C-alpha positions in Angstrom: -0.2 0.1 -0.2 1.2 3.2 -0.8 1.8 6.3 1.9 -1.2 8.1 2.0 -2.5 10.8 4.4 -4.7 9.0 7.0 -8.4 10.9 7.6 -11.6 10.0 8.9 -14.1 8.1 6.7 -16.5 11.1 7.7 -14.1 13.4 5.5 -13.5 10.9 2.8 -14.7 12.0 -0.7 -17.7 10.0 -2.2 -17.0 7.2 -4.8 -13.5 6.9 -3.4 -12.4 3.5 -2.5 -10.5 3.6 0.9 -8.5 1.1 3.0 -9.6 1.0 6.9 -6.3 1.6 9.0 -8.1 1.8 12.3 -11.0 2.6 14.8 -11.0 5.4 17.3 -11.2 2.8 20.6 -12.5 5.9 22.7 -15.6 6.0 20.6 -18.8 4.5 21.7 -19.4 3.4 18.3 -16.0 1.2 17.5 -17.5 -1.9 18.8 -20.6 -1.5 16.9 -18.6 -1.0 13.6 -16.2 -3.7 14.2 -19.4 -6.2 14.6 -20.8 -5.1 11.1 -17.2 -5.5 9.3 -15.1 -2.3 9.8 -11.6 -3.9 10.5 -8.1 -2.8 9.6 -7.6 -3.5 6.0 -11.1 -3.7 4.7 -12.0 -1.7 1.7 -14.6 0.8 2.2 -16.0 3.4 0.1 -18.5 6.1 1.0 -21.6 5.9 -1.7 -24.2 8.7 -0.9 -26.0 10.5 1.8 -25.9 13.3 4.2 -27.2 11.5 7.5 -27.6 8.6 7.3 -24.4 7.9 4.6 -24.5 4.6 2.7 -21.4 3.2 2.9 -19.8 0.1 1.0 -18.0 -2.6 3.0 -16.6 -5.6 1.9 -19.1 -7.1 0.0 -22.4 -5.2 1.5 -23.8 -1.7 2.1 -24.8 -0.3 5.7 -26.4 3.1 6.1 -24.7 4.8 9.2 -25.0 8.2 11.1 -22.4 10.9 10.1 -21.2 10.7 13.5 -20.3 7.1 13.6 -17.9 7.6 10.4 -15.8 10.2 12.7 -14.0 7.1 14.4 -13.2 5.0 11.4 -9.8 5.9 9.9 -9.0 5.4 6.6 -6.3 6.1 3.5 -7.2 6.3 0.2 -6.4 3.7 -2.3 -4.8 4.3 -5.7 -5.8 2.0 -8.7 -2.5 -0.1 -8.6 -3.1 -0.7 -4.7 -6.1 -2.9 -5.3 -5.5 -6.7 -5.7 -5.9 -8.0 -9.0 -8.9 -10.0 -9.5 -8.1 -14.0 -9.9 -9.4 -15.4 -13.0 -10.3 -19.2 -13.0 
């Protein structure tokens, strides 16, 4: 992964894939977000919305309150950071 600036998912531009680098464990939302799949290394993308916000996480989409996004730390992915799909 390239060296990128770490930002909050709340500040991530729409339709830009990012990788989770960590959660703010001081936040009350961290345990809930972990339960629904927000873990270090997972690719996420803000899709739409103001509050709630639609977020793609792994292979699914979830609607989250904007305040919940503040505890998710991400770094932007470049196209060459994405894994190459395997062809069977």
